[in-house]
N, C-alpha and C positions, 0 to 999 in steps of 0.2 A: 410402179406396181406396188400395191399394198398387201400386207399379210398380217395375220393375227398371231400374237404370241400366246402359247399355251403352256401350262405348268406340266413339267415332267419331273416328278419327285421334288427335289429342292431346287431344280433348275427351270429355266424357261426354254421353250423350243419354238422354232419357226419352220414351217414347211417351205421348201424351195420348189417353185413350180418347175415342171418338166422342161419347158423350153429354156428357162434360165439355167437350169443345171446342165442341159445339153450344150448351150453356148459356152459355158465355163468348163466343159469337158469333165463334168462330175457325174458319178453314178452311185447307186446304192453301195455302201461299204467303203467309199473313198475316204481317205483321211484328209482333213482340212486344218488349216491354222486359223484361229479366231482371235482377233485383237480389237481393242477399243482404240479409236483414233479420234480424240475429242468427243463429239456427240455422235460419231458414226461407228458402226460395227463393220469390220472388214473381214470377209471370209475368203481365203485363198487356198488353192490346192496345195497340199503338203508335199514338199520335195522329199524324196526318199533319202535317208541318210545311210551312206554306205560305210561298212567297216572293212578295213584293208584285208583282214583275215578272210572275210566272205568273198571278196573280189579275187583273192589268190587261191581260193579253195580248189584243189585238184591240179594246180599249176605245178609242173615239174621242170627241172632244167632241160629235159629232153623236149618238152612242149615249147619251151622258150626258144630253143634252137630252131625248132620247126617254124615258129612264128616269124622269126627274123632271119634274113639271109645276110650274114656278115661276111660271106666269102670264105675261102679256105683258111684254115688255121695256119699261122706262121710263127716261127720263132718260139718264144717262151709260152705262147698260148697252148701249144701242144703239151708241154711239160706241165703247165699249171692245171689243165683239165685232167691229165692222168693222175696227178697228185690228189685232186679232189675225189676222183673215182675210187682211189685206194682207201681214203679216209672213211668211206661209207660202210 
């Protein structure tokens, strides 16, 4: 399939046909990575970059206990958890 490059400001742009975009799972507003590979231009969907703080937002020790069943607390675990609770 051929396309025509057009000027967009100081850059060049190319329209991606709907069927090509759909096969690549791209839609309007999607972020893509663009790189030159020799004489080829490669466009790939951008992978979201996660930040640990965003992933853990709203996570609390109580929520972690609910997410994992470690069984009943035994031995020093009981003491350690009560010490942590008093520090807050």
